C-alpha positions, 0 to 999 in steps of 0.5 A: 500500500502506498504511503499516500493511501495509508495517510488518507485512510488514517485521516478518514479514520480520525475524522470518523472517530472525532464525529463519533466522540462529538455525537456522544458529547452532545448526548445523541448520535444524529437527527435520526435519533428519536426525540419524544415528549416525556411527562406530557401533556406538555404546553407548546408555546409560540415563542421561547418565553423569557418570563412566563408571566410577562412574555406574551407567548401564546399556547399553540397546542399541547403534545401528549406523553410519548409523542415523537417530535423533531427538534428544530432549534434551541434557545436559553430563555426563561427559567422553569422547574419542569421535570428539572430546572433549566432555562433551555427551550426547544422548538419542536414539531410533532403531531401537526404542532410546531412551537417551543417546549421546555427542555425537561420534557424532551427525551432523546435530545440531539444536537440542533442549531441555536436560534431564539426567533 
């Protein structure tokens, strides 16, 4: 085997190993992982609320327990003590509803881009 081919295979192996470690560090493997609602029904809001009392984030619906959702993006906004305390919110889509859900109700979380709008 040539030195060039050997070096190329080594580089590909390093990239694959890095991608695997990166997926593990973010708590998931890929967007193909199944995220779902745990502890529902959960209110789905029109925005990531900065303050549940002062921020006018209307309810767009609710998602039942074990509903599979697609995670769209995340935002750090208002602090809520759901199943655990956090200020992280996810924009999700499931059962024909799209909106913001507190992170503590989303199981099987995977990497999504940041965005609060």
